[in-house]
Every structure is written in structure tokens, then in C-alpha cells.
Backbone as a ProteinNet text record, in pm:
[ID]
protein_1_A
[PRIMARY]
MQMTARLRVGMLCSAVACAIVLPMQRALTQPPDASRPMRRELVGVVRDPSGVALPGVTIAIPGQSTVTSGRGSFLLFTAGIDTVTITVRQVGYTPVSALLTAREQQWDTVLVQLERTAQPLAGVTVRETSTRHALGLRDFEERRAKGNGVFVSRAEIAARNAARPSDMLRNMRGVNVVRGRVRFVSQAGPQGALCIPDVWLDGARARGMEVDDILASDIEAMELYSNISTVPFEFSARSVNTPPCGSIVIWTRTPDAKDR
[TERTIARY]
1557.5	1513.5	1532.2	1552.2	1606.4	1479	1404.6	1263	1308.9	1202.9	1276	1216.1	1127.3	1088.4	1209.7	1214.9	1318.8	1304.6	1192.3	1160.6	1227.4	1284.9	1358.6	1273.1	1238.6	1161.8	1210.8	1221.1	1266.6	1193.4	1141.8	1042.2	1095.4	1025.4	1013.9	883.1	900.5	769.4	775.7	675	641.8	535.5	479.9	411.5	282.7	247.8	113	114.9	220.8	224.5	342.6	363.5	449.9	465.6	587.2	660.5	725.1	693.9	757.4	843.1	919.2	1041.9	1025	979.5	987.1	1074.3	1165.4	1250.4	1178.6	1266.5	1242.6	1087.3	995.8	905.4	845.2	877.1	859.5	748.4	623.2	532.8	417.5	440	326.5	381.6	508.4	539.6	654.8	662.8	753.8	889.1	1004.2	1138.9	1195.3	1223	1250.3	1311.2	1360.1	1437.5	1557.2	1599.3	1755.4	1844.7	1777.6	1875.8	1876.3	1820.7	1861.5	1867	1989.3	2028.7	2056.5	2050.7	2054.5	1967	1824.8	1697.3	1618.3	1610.8	1611.3	1457.3	1376.2	1222.8	1202.8	1119.3	1080.8	906.8	863.9	708.8	713.8	568.3	505.8	329.4	315.7	148.2	118.7	-2.5	-11.5	-203.8	-166.4	-315	-341.7	-478.3	-527.1	-494.9	-499	-475.2	-567.9	-658.4	-722.2	-677.8	-567.2	-526.2	-608	-623.3	-782.9	-676.7	-646.7	-560	-639.2	-515.1	-572.1	-562.1	-659.3	-624.5	-637.4	-543.2	-536.5	-479.2	-379.5	-261.3	-159.7	-102.9	-14.4	142.2	192.3	335.9	432.1	539.1	625.2	799.5	868.4	1032.5	1054.7	1188.2	1279.6	1249	1170.4	1173.8	1060.3	960.5	840.7	746.1	605.5	520.8	423.9	344.7	239.3	117.1	13.6	-77.4	-100.2	-132.6	-170.7	-283.9	-301.1	-392.7	-518.5	-611.1	-712.1	-678.4	-556.7	-548.6	-430.9	-404.6	-336.1	-137.1	-129	11.6	39.5	184.6	253.5	413.3	425.4	597.9	610.5	746.2	852.4	990.7	1023.2	1178.2	1288.9	1377.5	1474.4	1672.8	1717.9	1831.1	1889.2	2073.5	2120.8	2148.2	2088	2108.2	2118.2	2143	2167	2041.9	2001.8	1901.7	1827.4	1700.8	1576	1450.4	1402.3	1326.1	1195.8	1086.4	985.6	850.2	745.2	658.2	523.2	435.5	325.6	163.4	84.2	2.8	-172.2	-221.9	-375.7	-459.4	-559.2	-649.5	-720.6	-744	-776.3	-710.6	-557.6	-469.7	-357.3	-260.2	-149.8	-24.9	12.2	114.5	225.1	296.9	468.2	532	666.7	817	901.6	969.4	1056.7	1196.9	1321.9	1442.4	1467.3	1433.1	1509.2	1621.2	1663.9	1824	1829.8	1912.2	1913.4	1953.2	1918.4	2008.2	2064	2204.4	2235.6	2189.2	2196.8	2172.7	2039.8	1942.2	1795.5	1663.6	1599.4	1518.1	1428.1	1383.4	1329.3	1160.3	1071.9	918.4	895.8	779.7	794.5	637.4	580.3	459.9	427	341.4	265.6	178	145.9	5.6	2.8	-123.8	-151.3	-256.9	-220.4	-314.1	-398.6	-563.4	-622	-625.7	-633.2	-610.6	-770.8	-773.9	-865.9	-878.7	-948.6	-947.3	-1095.2	-1044.8	-1160.6	-1179.2	-1290.3	-1301.6	-1384.1	-1372.5	-1443	-1552.6	-1617.1	-1809.6	-1809.6	-1942.3	-2000.3	-2164.9	-2133.1	-2315	-2343	-2428.3	-2477.3	-2607.3	-2610.3	-2721	-2707.8	-2650.5	-2730.9	-2771.9	-2845.1	-2911.8	-2815.5	-2766.2	-2570.2	-2505.9	-2489.9	-2403.7	-2259	-2213.4	-2118.5	-2082.1	-2140	-2126.2	-2043.8	-2151.7	-2134.5	-1979.8	-1940.1	-1803.5	-1697	-1743	-1610	-1563.7	-1664.1	-1635.3	-1679	-1723.4	-1766.5	-1628.1	-1513.4	-1378.1	-1304	-1350.2	-1253.6	-1217.7	-1317.1	-1283.6	-1204.4	-1227.6	-1192.7	-1017.8	-1008.3	-875.2	-812.8	-870.9	-805.3	-807.3	-879.7	-851.1	-726.1	-675.5	-555.5	-437.4	-445.7	-352.9	-204.5	-240.7	-144.4	-90.6	-214.3	-156.7	-223	-246.9	-286.3	-427.1	-517.7	-643.8	-681.7	-788.3	-863.6	-954.6	-1065.7	-1230.8	-1279	-1382.1	-1440.2	-1471.5	-1464.3	-1504.6	-1354.6	-1257.2	-1100.6	-1075.4	-1113.7	-1114.4	-1190.3	-1303.2	-1384.6	-1327.2	-1309.6	-1220.1	-1118.7	-1030.3	-891.3	-959.5	-1094.2	-1151.2	-1039.3	-954.5	-876.9	-920.6	-870.1	-908.1	-880.1	-727.8	-693.7	-646.4	-634.7	-641.2	-478.8	-370	-215.2	-202.3	-299.6	-277.1	-334	-386.1	-409	-334.2	-196.3	-112	9	10.6	163.6	239.8	342.5	388.1	350.8	289.4	307	381.8	440.4	540.9	575	662	697.2	640.7	593.3	544	561.4	587.4	634	556	518.1	416.9	531.7	517.4	612.5	556.8	511.9	439.5	265.1	230.7	100.3	106.6	238.4	214.9	272.7	204	243	314.9	465.1	546.7	571.7	620.3	628.5	767.5	881.5	1001	1013.2	1117	1163	1245.7	1149	1267.1	1345.6	1329.5	1369.2	1501.3	1501.6	1634.9	1729.8	1811	1899	1801.2	1859.6	1835.5	1792.7	1680.6	1605	1512.7	1558.6	1481.8	1322.7	1269	1107.6	1072.5	957.8	870.1	737.2	686.4	517.6	487.3	358.9	267.6	166.1	145.8	-2	-145.4	-241.9	-387	-498.6	-573.5	-720	-792.7	-906.1	-1055.6	-1115.9	-1205.5	-1291.2	-1278.3	-1193.3	-1157.8	-1092.5	-1070.5	-995.3	-899.8	-760.1	-623.6	-667.2	-620.4	-622.4	-496.5	-477.1	-316.4	-279.3	-172.7	-157.1	-223.1	-295	-373	-296.1	-322	-214	-318.4	-334.8	-407.4	-520.7	-437.1	-512.4	-562.9	-603	-698.5	-805.1	-846.1	-999.6	-988.8	-1084.1	-1135.4	-1172.7	-1098.6	-1111.5	-1289.9	-1329	-1473.1	-1576.5	-1481.8	-1562.7	-1496.7	-1422.9	-1334.7	-1421.1	-1475.9	-1581.2	-1416.2	-1307.1	-1226	-1104.1	-998.2	-853.8	-784.6	-690.7	-616.9	-472.9	-372.4	-257.9	-162.7	-87.6	0.2	149.8	252.4	323.6	451	417.7	522.8	486	521.3	455.1	466.2	531.6	485.4	307.5	317	169.5	25.2	56.9	-63.5	-132.2	-245.5	-330.4	-368.4	-347.8	-323.8	-389.8	-548.5	-623.5	-592.8	-509.7	-451	-288.7	-261.9	-149.8	-101.8	-59.1	-46.9	65.4	178.8	286.7	329.9	434.5	440.8	615.8	660.4	788.5	924.6	870.9	967	974.1	854	833.4	897.6	970.6	1022.5	887.3	894.8	806.7	803	655	606	450.6	424.9	307.6	201.7	65.7	-35.1	-158.2	-189.3	-333.9	-450.7	-574.2	-684.1	-782.4	-856.5	-934.9	-1077.7	-1154.6	-1281.2	-1409.6	-1464.4	-1540.5	-1639.9	-1718.2	-1832	-2009.8	-2079.9	-2192.2	-2251	-2358.5	-2475.2	-2555.9	-2571.9	-2651.6	-2620.1	-2443.2	-2374.4	-2365.4	-2315.6	-2267.9	-2426.5	-2516	-2653.4	-2670.4	-2591.6	-2612	-2493.6
19.3	-35.5	91.7	58.2	153.4	95.9	184.5	208.2	271.7	195.4	264.6	398.3	476.2	583.4	708.7	817.2	942.7	900	900.5	925.1	759.2	783.2	683.5	657.4	510.3	501.5	396.5	408.3	329.4	253.8	93.8	48.5	-6.8	-17.2	-64.4	-153.8	-258.1	-354.7	-422.2	-509.9	-647.1	-699.1	-826.4	-882.1	-826.1	-729.4	-675.6	-512.7	-469.9	-344.7	-273.8	-139.9	-104.7	45.9	109.4	227.3	282.9	383.1	401.3	567.2	542.4	666.5	709.9	863.6	892.1	1045.6	1092.6	1218.3	1318.3	1418.8	1524.6	1590.8	1629.1	1700.8	1774	1909.5	1997.3	2096.5	2063.4	2158.7	2138.7	1971.2	2017.4	2078.8	2150.5	2247.2	2336.2	2466.4	2543.6	2479.4	2510.3	2471.4	2527.8	2419.7	2475.7	2601.8	2638.7	2775	2756.6	2850.6	2861.8	2900.9	2951.1	2949.3	2796.3	2693.8	2579.3	2481.9	2489.7	2407	2266.8	2218.3	2089.4	2016.4	2096.7	2012.8	1973.4	1882.9	1802.7	1811.1	1815.7	1806.7	1700.6	1614	1478.1	1498.9	1475.1	1495.8	1391.3	1396.3	1263.2	1248.4	1147.7	1133.3	982.2	964.6	829.8	786.2	721.6	639.9	529.8	463.4	380.2	278.7	154.3	78.2	134.3	238.9	281	400.8	468.4	608.9	705	682.6	797	833.7	983.2	975.6	962.5	906.3	857	977.4	1000.4	1091	1063.5	1130.7	1046.6	925.8	888.5	801	843.8	745.7	809.2	762.5	854.6	862	903.2	765.5	802.9	758	858.6	791.5	849	776.1	805.3	908.1	952.2	1073.1	1126.8	1130.1	1205.2	1151.6	1170	1146.3	1243.6	1219.8	1314	1214.6	1290.1	1202.9	1300.6	1244.5	1254.2	1377.6	1494.6	1557	1529.8	1607	1564.3	1497.9	1568	1494.3	1418.5	1380.9	1257.5	1281.4	1390.9	1470.2	1467.3	1426.4	1493.8	1535.3	1581.4	1667.4	1673.2	1618.6	1568	1646.2	1656.6	1734.4	1621	1645.5	1549.6	1593.9	1561.5	1575.8	1593.6	1629.2	1602.8	1440.8	1345.4	1228.5	1167.6	1065.4	977.9	872.1	809.3	710.1	747.2	711.5	692.2	564	547.1	428.4	501.9	507.4	520.6	464.9	457.6	354.7	409.4	364.5	440	305.6	392.7	271.1	362.6	257.9	297.8	172.2	175.7	82.9	44.3	-105	-177.8	-170.5	-98.9	-138	-198.9	-277.3	-348	-217.1	-204	-152.5	-142.7	-19.2	-73.7	14	-29.6	18.6	-8.9	113.1	134	211.1	166.2	214.8	296.8	486.5	574.6	609.6	609.1	699.8	828.3	926	1060.1	1076.9	1169.3	1177.8	1330.5	1335.6	1455.7	1535.7	1488.2	1562.4	1610.6	1528.8	1573.4	1440.3	1450	1317	1353.6	1242.9	1223.6	1200.3	1273.7	1255.1	1112.8	1111.3	983.4	953.3	840.6	820.5	659.8	660	541.3	482.4	347.8	280.9	178	198.2	114.9	-4.5	-116.8	-211.4	-270.9	-262.4	-306.8	-417.7	-467.1	-566	-642.1	-768.9	-861	-906.2	-887.5	-910.5	-1011.8	-1197.1	-1249.7	-1296.8	-1315.5	-1317.8	-1506.6	-1521	-1668.7	-1655.6	-1768.9	-1776.1	-1771.2	-1726.8	-1734.3	-1755	-1898.9	-1918.3	-1891.1	-1803.8	-1756.3	-1835.4	-1923.1	-1984.9	-1936.6	-1829	-1747.5	-1630.1	-1601	-1478.6	-1370.4	-1418.1	-1290	-1288.2	-1142.9	-1117.7	-1173.5	-1088.8	-1118.5	-1280.8	-1340.8	-1507.6	-1554	-1520.3	-1553	-1503.5	-1392.2	-1330.8	-1356.1	-1461.5	-1510.7	-1446.8	-1325.1	-1279.7	-1378.9	-1501.3	-1542.2	-1622.3	-1652.2	-1694	-1587.8	-1447.6	-1358.9	-1360	-1414.3	-1374.7	-1487.6	-1613.1	-1731.7	-1731.6	-1679.6	-1612.4	-1563	-1441.2	-1342.1	-1431.1	-1515.6	-1561.8	-1657.4	-1689.1	-1793.1	-1681.7	-1546.5	-1474.2	-1456.9	-1540.6	-1530.4	-1437.7	-1332	-1196.5	-1079.8	-949.4	-846.3	-812.8	-776.8	-758.9	-641.2	-597.1	-434.4	-470	-411.8	-420.6	-308.9	-322.7	-194.4	-83.9	-153.8	-36.7	32.4	-35.3	28.9	128.5	136.7	197.4	315.3	305.7	391.8	499.2	451.5	499.4	552.4	554.2	631.7	738.9	724.7	809.5	845.3	701	696.3	727.7	791.4	843.4	730.8	720.8	613	477.8	353.8	218.6	218.5	316.9	291.4	374.4	440.1	537.1	430.3	318.3	228.7	150.7	106.8	10.3	36.9	218	242.4	225.1	219.5	155	21.3	-56	-202.5	-262.8	-360	-435	-485.9	-482	-571.6	-496.9	-386.8	-288.7	-174.4	-139.1	-12.8	36	206.5	263.5	340.8	342.9	446.5	495.2	612.6	703.1	615	618.2	560.4	446.5	313.7	188.8	110.8	27.1	-46.5	-175.3	-179.9	-323.4	-376.8	-483.4	-552	-607.6	-601.1	-637.4	-807.3	-832.4	-912.2	-1016.1	-1143.8	-1242.6	-1331.9	-1283.2	-1357.9	-1271.4	-1169.9	-1066.4	-998.5	-927.9	-897.6	-811.9	-756	-739.4	-580.4	-594.3	-462.6	-451.2	-548.7	-486.7	-521	-443.4	-461.6	-515.1	-601.7	-677.7	-618	-652.1	-618.1	-714.9	-738.9	-824.4	-840.3	-958.1	-1013.1	-893.2	-881.8	-791.3	-913.8	-919.8	-1005.2	-908	-902.3	-812.3	-895.4	-902	-1022	-1130.5	-1209.5	-1359.4	-1364.8	-1269.2	-1302.7	-1214.6	-1252.3	-1220.4	-1113.1	-997.8	-806.8	-808.3	-852.4	-829.3	-662.1	-623.9	-490.8	-400.9	-415.2	-350.5	-305.8	-165.9	-103.1	-101.1	-92.7	-68.8	37	152	280.4	291.7	225.5	180.5	215.1	186.7	154.7	254.6	357	421.3	355.9	404.6	336.8	320.7	386.1	408.8	317.2	203.9	91.4	-23	0.8	-119.8	-203.8	-329.9	-353.2	-440.9	-473.4	-523.6	-560.1	-559.1	-595.4	-693.9	-792.8	-852.8	-901.2	-876.7	-859.2	-993.8	-1012.3	-1125.4	-1094	-1029.7	-1021.7	-1076.9	-1223.1	-1310.6	-1441.5	-1477.3	-1555.7	-1676.6	-1739.5	-1874.4	-1817.2	-1740.8	-1691.4	-1675.9	-1677.9	-1643.5	-1795.3	-1764.3	-1910.3	-1933.1	-2060.6	-2108.7	-2060.7	-2021.5	-1950.3	-1797.2	-1792.9	-1625	-1640.1	-1740	-1739.5	-1804	-1714.8	-1737.4	-1739	-1716.9	-1692.1	-1816.4	-1804	-1898.9	-1949.6	-2047.6	-2074.5	-1979.7	-1911.8	-1797.7	-1665.6	-1623	-1530.1	-1495	-1428.6	-1426.6	-1390.2	-1484.6	-1506.3	-1344.9	-1334.3	-1198.7	-1243.5	-1126.2	-1177.6	-1138.3	-1122.1	-1092.9	-997.1	-916.6	-843.3	-885.3	-903.3	-936.4	-814.8	-764.4	-634.4	-718.3	-679.7	-735.9	-611.2	-580	-432.4	-436.5	-325.3	-306.6	-372.1	-363.9	-442.9	-288.7	-269.4	-175.4	-162.4	-289.2	-207.6	-206.1	-239.5	-231.8	-68.8	3.8	139.9	260	153.8	261.5	255.4	163	162.4	247
-2360.1	-2470.9	-2605.8	-2726.5	-2837.1	-2906.1	-2952.7	-3042.4	-3172.6	-3306.9	-3387	-3461.7	-3334.7	-3366.6	-3316.3	-3338	-3264.6	-3110	-3063.2	-2915.2	-2883.3	-2750.7	-2694	-2541.5	-2521.5	-2411.7	-2349.9	-2187.4	-2108.1	-2008.9	-2043.9	-1966.4	-1862.6	-1755.7	-1604.4	-1580	-1592.4	-1591.7	-1491.6	-1456.4	-1346	-1476.5	-1411.6	-1473.5	-1526.6	-1444.4	-1497.5	-1486.4	-1463.2	-1459.5	-1501.2	-1564.8	-1635	-1544.9	-1544.9	-1543.4	-1652.4	-1720.1	-1848.9	-1844.7	-1868.8	-1821.7	-1970.5	-2006.5	-2133.4	-2129.8	-2224.6	-2237.1	-2157.3	-2138.3	-2053.4	-2137.3	-2046	-2085.4	-1951.7	-1950.8	-1892.4	-1895.2	-1961.3	-1978.7	-1820.3	-1751.1	-1670.2	-1509	-1527.9	-1414.7	-1458.7	-1365.1	-1410.2	-1310.7	-1437.8	-1350.3	-1216.6	-1171.4	-999.3	-1001	-849.1	-806.6	-871.7	-921.7	-1004.5	-852.7	-741.7	-652.3	-553	-592.2	-541.2	-620.2	-674	-808.1	-723.1	-646.2	-569.8	-588.6	-600.4	-588	-754.7	-723.2	-877.4	-888.7	-991.9	-1009.6	-1088.1	-1005.7	-1038.5	-1040.4	-1198.1	-1228.9	-1349.9	-1314.8	-1406.3	-1421.6	-1470.1	-1463.8	-1458.8	-1406.4	-1373.5	-1446.1	-1512.2	-1622.8	-1585.8	-1636.6	-1600.8	-1742.1	-1769.3	-1949.8	-2013.9	-1992	-2107.6	-2162.4	-2066.6	-2070.1	-2025.1	-1920.6	-1824.5	-1720.8	-1671.3	-1575.4	-1469	-1340.7	-1214	-1114.5	-1049.5	-949.2	-828.6	-724.9	-586.1	-565.5	-640.5	-641.2	-538.4	-436.2	-369.3	-414.1	-473	-523.1	-407.5	-361.5	-288.1	-341.6	-269.1	-281.2	-144.8	-131.1	-4.7	116.3	211.5	262.8	243.6	129	91.3	29.4	-27.2	-63.1	-119.9	-191	-275.7	-328.9	-361.3	-450.3	-598.3	-688	-796.4	-809.2	-897.4	-894.2	-957.2	-1013.2	-1087.1	-1233.1	-1305	-1431.5	-1441.6	-1285.3	-1250.8	-1278.3	-1261.5	-1248	-1127.8	-1122.9	-956.4	-963.8	-872.1	-837.2	-730.4	-714.1	-606	-652.6	-532.9	-574.8	-501.8	-551.3	-441.3	-462.9	-400.4	-399.2	-487.3	-529.9	-640.4	-615.9	-628.1	-628.2	-797.3	-791	-957.2	-993.3	-880.2	-876.9	-747.7	-768.9	-632.5	-709.1	-580.8	-585.9	-571.5	-688.3	-663.3	-707	-594.6	-533.4	-574.4	-686.3	-723.8	-629.8	-539	-555	-514.6	-538.8	-553.9	-546.2	-458.8	-389.1	-553.2	-543.8	-688.1	-780.7	-766.2	-891.1	-833.2	-914.6	-883.6	-846	-744.5	-671.9	-810	-807.4	-873.9	-823.5	-822.7	-761.2	-830.7	-893.5	-978.6	-961.3	-990	-956.1	-1095.6	-1039.7	-1166.1	-1206.4	-1316.8	-1266	-1364.5	-1306.7	-1369.4	-1476.2	-1588.3	-1705.8	-1730.6	-1727	-1746.6	-1604.1	-1512.1	-1356.8	-1392.3	-1449.3	-1456.4	-1466.5	-1375.4	-1403.4	-1566.3	-1570.9	-1696.6	-1647.2	-1723.1	-1692.3	-1683.4	-1581.6	-1570.5	-1587	-1675.6	-1704	-1688.2	-1610.7	-1516.8	-1545.3	-1589.1	-1627.9	-1532.5	-1436.7	-1343.6	-1403.1	-1351.7	-1417.2	-1305.4	-1317.5	-1209.2	-1162.9	-1035.7	-952.4	-931.9	-955.7	-946	-804.1	-727.2	-589.4	-536.7	-594.8	-581.2	-431.9	-408.5	-264.4	-251.1	-139.8	-145.5	-113.2	-166.8	-171.9	-37.7	48.2	174.4	146.5	236.1	228.1	375.1	371.3	464.8	567.7	644.4	702.4	860.4	898.6	1022.7	1009.6	1116.4	1105.8	1112.1	1203.3	1224.2	1104.3	1061.7	943.5	1001.7	1133.6	1207.7	1203.6	1249.8	1195.9	1094.6	1007.3	869.6	808.7	866.3	813	887.1	1007	1045.9	1219.8	1253.6	1375.8	1452.4	1476.9	1588.1	1634.6	1561.2	1612.1	1634.6	1682.8	1680.9	1869.1	1958.4	2073.7	2112	2054.3	2069.9	2040.3	1953.8	1912	2018.7	2010.2	2120.7	2276.1	2337.7	2437	2433	2343.1	2309.5	2339.3	2305.4	2328.5	2236.8	2113.8	2028.8	1933.6	1913.5	1841.9	1953.4	1874.4	1936.4	1859.1	1957.6	1919.7	1956.6	1820	1849.8	1844.5	1967.3	1987	1856.4	1838.3	1792	1908.9	2012.4	2161.6	2214.8	2187	2143.5	2058.9	1942.2	1816.5	1863.3	1905.9	1952.8	2046.9	2137.9	2230.9	2234.2	2138.3	2101.6	1984.2	1948	1841.3	1710.8	1668.8	1583.4	1431.8	1367.5	1213.6	1113.3	1148.8	1052.5	1124.3	1066.9	1135.4	1171.8	1107.5	1139.3	1286.6	1319.6	1456.3	1581.3	1527.3	1665.7	1673.1	1613.3	1567.3	1632.2	1608.1	1654.4	1827	1856.4	1985.2	2025.7	1932.9	1949.8	1937.6	2015.4	2019.3	1867.5	1794.2	1701.8	1571.8	1585.7	1489.2	1483.4	1314.6	1266.2	1190.1	1222.2	1118.3	1027.3	895.3	837.4	721	738.1	661.8	636.9	731.3	733.4	665.5	680.9	645.9	751.2	790.7	894.7	854	905.5	891.8	1028.9	1001.1	1120.8	1090.5	1210.2	1194.7	1164.4	1063.2	1016.7	1098.8	1085.6	1174.6	1098.1	966.4	833.5	793.7	793.7	765.1	862.1	803.6	926.5	1053.6	1143.9	1244.4	1259.6	1282	1287.5	1125.3	1008.7	926.2	903.4	836	821.5	706	738.2	633	603.3	491.4	485.3	494	616	634.2	533.5	535.7	448.7	542.5	446.4	523.1	468.2	558.6	544.9	581.6	453.3	488.3	479.8	594.5	603.3	565.4	630.6	516.8	431.2	356.4	227.4	212.1	167.1	154	35.9	125.7	-14.8	-52.9	-163.9	-208.9	-243.4	-183.6	-204.7	-106.1	-53	42.9	171.8	214.8	313.5	426.7	555.8	658.3	638.6	586.7	567.9	466.1	372.6	266.5	292.5	439.9	494.4	603.5	636.5	731.3	879.4	966.7	1083.3	1157.7	1091.8	1131.1	1086	961.2	906.6	924.1	1065.4	1104	1214.4	1214.8	1338	1465.6	1385.4	1462.1	1374.7	1444.6	1391.1	1472.1	1405	1443.3	1412.6	1490.6	1447.1	1493.3	1404.5	1411.5	1382.8	1425.1	1395.7	1419.1	1470.7	1441.5	1397.5	1292.4	1163.6	1226.7	1332.1	1396.7	1491	1533.4	1571.8	1457.7	1367.3	1251.8	1225.2	1256.8	1242.8	1083.5	1066.6	960.2	858.4	868.2	777.8	722.3	820.6	750.6	714.9	700.9	637.4	504	393.3	222.7	182.1	271.4	195.5	144.3	9.5	-49.9	14.1	-67.9	-53.7	-63.8	-180.2	-245.8	-203.3	-104.4	-33.1	123.3	158.7	268.9	409.8	478.1	556.6	669	666.6	762.9	829.7	904.5	986.1	854.2	950.8	910.2	978.8	924	981.3	948.8	1039.2	978.6	1023	929.2	936.7	937.1	1029.2	984	976.3	880	833.4	887	947.2	1009	904.4	962.7	879	906.7	798.1	799	903.7	986.1	1114	1212.5	1190.2	1316.8	1329.1	1238.1	1204.4	1245.8	1222.6	1314.1	1425.9	1497.7	1619.5	1715.4
[MASK]
++++++++++++++++++++++++++++++++++++++++++++++++++++++++++++++++++++++++++++++++++++++++++++++++++++++++++++++++++++++++++++++++++++++++++++++++++++++++++++++++++++++++++++++++++++++++++++++++++++++++++++++++++++++++++++++++++++++++++++++++++++++++++++++++++++

């Protein structure tokens, strides 16, 4: 997009988030080592809608990832390629994925603005003394008895002493863990293709959430339905325009359970 000012700005936008590619600005980092001419430096900054830098944001390109510094900046290196897909993720914000194109064998500095994502939760009326009953865990054992999915209890998480939930899911049938992100083998795409499952947190769909966005120590139980035909109705929210995948249901621990 050509702007009236001297600065040329290219925009890659979704409905709620934009990745803005600016011309070369190398003030954030030093030039790459001249002895390695095939390495291309990719730098950028991530901000919120008010312009405040966002630290700890996950920045990923194929084969590597990093997180933003306290100033919201990041640095990655690529081979001598002319296009690369960059993905930016942070809990509470809409993820951004954009295709970048090199200019004169160099990457432009990337300025990413993340938009906050509202997570509406269904109203819950507690009529039982047990919080677990109110959150829906009362049906966990019933669904587990049917054997239509994979179920992970608090006892199993504690026995494995897992720091990340994804560690509990590795090597499970139909499940792939790619750089900490849990993916299912797609049943609708080409053979071996992976798809992104829906994640449900305490009975509410958590759009854009990854399993490792929550600590394993905060999880009471997990349910995995990697086959779309086995997903319970209450945990199926795919639209007709979205390729079908499975669902991951996470139940968090209550404060009184953590004390025991």
C-alpha cells in the first residue's frame, strides 16, 4: 500500500489484528556476522493497541522461535530465503500470522500490533457445595467410562511430574507436539496433515489458546478427542467453513484442591 508520506508501509491485516512491515530500521540490533552472508536478520517489535511494548510474546518462524524482550523487541535469523511465515502469539491477544517477503535480500523490520481478545464465559449458577460439580467435572468419569477419548487425571499428571501439559500428551495416538503446540492428525486433509484442535477451559471455548498457556500444576484433568466423530456435542464448536478437527478439554484445579 502506497502512502502519501515518504515512508512506504506494507500492511498484513486480519479482522482484528495487523502485522505492519516497515522499511529497514536496524537500530534494534547489530548487523549479522559478515562471515555468514547467508544468514538474514529478522527483527521487530510487538505492541498493544495503545502502543505499549509487549514482553514475553512468542514469535515463531519455521524451525525456530523466540520471545520478545522487556522492550517488546525480538531477533531471529533465517537462511537466504525470500519469503517466510511469521506467527505471533500471546495469551489474551488475537494471534497474528503473516507472510513476509524480503526486499533486496534483506528483511524489513516488523512492527506487530496485537489486539486483545475477549473471552466471554457462559454464566454459571452454583447450586452445589462442590465447585467441581459446578464446573462440570461431575461428568468427567462418565465420559471416561465410555472410552471415546483420552483422559488424563490429576493423579497421572502428578505421577509424571510434568511441568508442561504438552509433556503429558506426547506419543499419544493421533497427537503431535510441534514446538510445544499440540496438533492432531487431520482426518479431512492430506494424509499426515495436522490440524489445530479446539481448546476448552472449564467448559468454555478458549479461542487461540495453546495447551501450554496454562501450567500443568493448575490442571485437575484433561480430555482429548483427536477423532472428530468422538467429540461430545458440548465440546464441538467448529463452523461449516472450518475444516473439522478434535477438541482438548482442560479442567483447572480449584483453590481448595491445590491446598491438599
